[in-house]
N, C-alpha and C positions, 0 to 999 in steps of 0.2 A: 369193691374191695381194692381195686387198683388205685382209685382216687385216694382212699384212706391211706394206703401204703405210701403213695407219693407225698402226701401231706405230712405224714409222720417223718419220712426221710428228710424232707425240707426243714421241718422243725428241728430235727437233730443237727442238721448241717448249720443252720443259722445259729443255733445255740452254741455249737462247737466253735464257729468262727467268732462269735461275740466274746465268749470266754477266753479264747486264744488271744484275741486282740487286747482284751483287758489285762491278761496275764503278761503279754509282751510289754504293755505300757508300764505295768508295775515293775517288771524286771529292769526296764530302761531307767526308770526313776531311781531304783535301788543302785544300779550301776553308776549313775551320775553322782549319787550321794557318796558312794565308796571311793570314786576317783576324783570327784570335784570337777569333772569335765562334762560340758554340755554336749559336745559332739562325739559320737561313737565312730562315725565314718565321715569321710570327706563329703559324701553326697548329702549329708544332713544340712550342710550350709557350705557350698563350694567356695564362695567368696571369703567367708570367715576362715575356712580351712587353709586356703592359699595364704592369707595374711598370717595365720598362725605358723605356717611352715617358714615363712620369711622371718618372723620374729624368733623362731627357734634357731635358725641358722645364724642370725645376728647375735643371739645369746651365746652360741658356742664360740663364735669369733671373739666376742667380748671377754670370754673367759681367758682366751690366749692373751688379749691385750692387758687384762688385769694381772695375769701372771707375770708378764713382762714389766708392768709398772711396779709390781711388788719386788721383782728382782733388781730393777733400777734403784728403787728406794733403799733396798738392803745394801747394794754395792756403794751407793753414794753416801749412805750413813757410815759405812766402814771407811770409805775414803776420807770423810770429814774427820773422823776420830784419828785416823792414821796421820793426816796432815797436822792435826793438833800435836801429836807426838813428835813429828818431824820438827815443827816450830819450836817445841820445848827443847829438843836436843840441840838445835842450832843456837837457841838462846844460851844454852849452857856453854857451847863452843865459843860464842861471842864473849861471854863472861870470862872464860879462861884466857881468851886472846887479850882482853883488856888487862888482866892480871899480868900476863906474860910480857906485855908492852911496857910495864913499869920499869924504870931505871933501877929500882931497888931490888928487883927480882934477881936471884942468883942463878947461875947456870944449872945448878942441881935442881932448883925448884922448876926451872923451865923444862928440864928433862922429865920431871915427874908429870908436868902438864902435857908434854909430848906424848907420854904413855896414855894419858886419859884421852887425848885427841885421837890417837889411833883407835881406841875403843869407841869413841864417838863416830869415827868413820865406819867402823863395823856396824854400829847401830843404824846409821843412816842407810847403809847398803842393805841391811836386813829389812828395814822399813820400806825401802824402795821396791823390794821383791815381795811385798805382802800379797797373799793370795786371796781371791774372793771365795764365795761359798761353793763355787764349782771347781775350785782348785786352780783357776787361771790367774795370771798376773794381774793384779788390780790396776797397776799403773803401766802396763805393757801394751796398751792399745788392744789390738785384736790377736796378739800372740797368745799361745797356750802355755808357753814356758815362762821362764824368768823375764823380768823387765830389764835387769842389769846383769852384767857379767864382769869379772875382773880380768884385765889384760895381764901381760907378763910383768908390767911394772906395778901391779896391784891397784891400778886405777879403775874405777867403776865406769863401764861403757854401756850406754843404752843399746839394747838389742831388740826392743819392741817395735811396733809399727808407729807410723807418724800420727795417726788419729786414734782417738778412743773408740771403742766398740759402741755402736748405737743400738737401742732397742725400740721396736715399733710398739707404741702404746695406743694405737688406733687413731682413726680420723685423720690419717696422713701425718701424724705427729711422731717424730723420732727423738729420743733423748739419749745423749751420751751417758753411759753408766759410771763414768769416772773421768779422770784426767790422765795424761801421759806423764812419764817420768820427766821429760824435758820441760813440761809445763811447770813442774814443781822445782826442779833443781837448776835448770838453766836460767840465767838471769843476766840483765845488763848491768855491768859494774862500771858505772860512769863512762858509758860509751864503749866498753870492751866486753865481749861475750865471756861469761864465766860460768862455772858450775860449782854448786855448793859443796858437793862431796870432794871435788878436786881442791877447793880452797882449804877444807879441813885437812885433807891428806898432805898438802904442801906445807901447811902450818906445822903439822906434827913433825915433818921432816926437818923444817927450819929450826924448830925448838930442840930437836935431837942433835943438832950440830951441823946441819947441811947449809946453814946460812952464816955469813960472816957477821951479820947484825940481826940476831934473832928478835931483839926488842922491836926494831923497825918493821920486821916481817910480821910480828904479832899485831902491831898497830894497824898496818895495812889490811891484815886479815880481818880485824875487828870491824873496819868500815865495810869491807866486802860482805861480811856475814850479816851486817845490818840490812844491806840490800837484798841478800838471799832470804832473810826472814820476811821482808816486805813482799817478796815474790811469792812465798808460800802463803802469806795472808791473802794475796790476790787469788790464788788457787782455791783457798777456802771460801772466798766470796763467790766464786764461780760455782763451786759445788753446792753451796748454800742456796743459790738462786735456782739450781736445777732441782734440789730437794723441794723447794717451794712450788716449783712447777709441777713436780710429781704429785704433791699434795692436792693441787688443783685438778690434775688429771684424774686422780683416784676419786675425788669428790664428784667429779662429773660422771665417771663410770658408775658410781653408786646411784646417782640421780637417774641416769639413763636406764640402769637396770630396774629401778623402781617403776619408771614409766613403761618399760616393756612388760613388766609383770602386771601392771594395772591394765594395759591394753589386752594382754593375753587373757586375763581374768574376765574382762568385759566381753571379749569375743567368744571365748570357749569355756568360761567358768559358769557356775550355776548360782542362782539365788537359793540358798539352803532352805529358807523359810518357805518359799514358793514351791520348791521341789518336794519338801516334806508334805505340804498340803496336797499337791498333785498326787503323790504316792498314796496318801491316805484315801483320797477320792477314788483312785483306781482300785485299791484294795476293797473299799466299801462297795463299789459297783460290781466288782468281781464276786464278792461274797453274796450280794443280793441276786446277781445273775445265777449263781450256782444254786441258791435256795429256790429261786423261781423255777429253774429247770427241773430240780428234783421234784418239786410239787406238781408241775405240769406234766412231767413225764410219767407220773404215777396214775394220772387220770386216764381211764379207758372209756371209750364210747359206749361199751356194753354196760357200764355202770349207770348210764342214763336212759337205757332202754328198759322199759318195764310195763 
């Protein structure tokens, strides 16, 4: 009787272990199908798990780089459109300067032009203090406030930093998100340092009566404004080149992201078709094992003694 009891216990233990193993296999395949992950724990494949952790960290850092690239693109696009507006305003100022420089222009007409010039100065001052998406000065470098302020004489004075703020877009690459005010408004006027807003302000004063020869002052200003517009165009070229670079960086970030995703899928992903087949095999084996156990466990030795 002891031998019979031991054999029966062993039979139950083996059956229990077999069905438990099959059940765990089936649950593992079901888990893989629901998550898409081949590895449930690092011990399943330590080398692959280590590489997946590295790829995950790289992916998180790349998200920061992508956000910086997006911000740089947004700020540079805003800078480009603002520079276009500045160029248009300066072109209008130059047009008015040419008109005011005509000998047929009356003092009354020049006074009217002076009024518009004052408005143009205000427009330029407002554009110079354009804010970015975060509320910081777009052309103020790294300063958080305005890029320009008016002194006691009403002259626009740059109060930002010397260099534009740079953003890290990954792989050791930094890109300035804009240009500074002096890059836009400060220019070389035939060998003499000049400022576009100051030229407009001084012309407004000259046409309003501050100059003994307002027509000559207007003609001089027209030439200076031509140089100022050319300087703005140069800034637009710089911004355009940076935007092109950002496009390249973003395309590379997309490519690298796709490569990471492919490697992650290869290391830790599953082949859905194979996993479904494996699951079906495990379930079939489990069902057969359960049926066999039920049948065998119902057989008694006494049924064969007679």
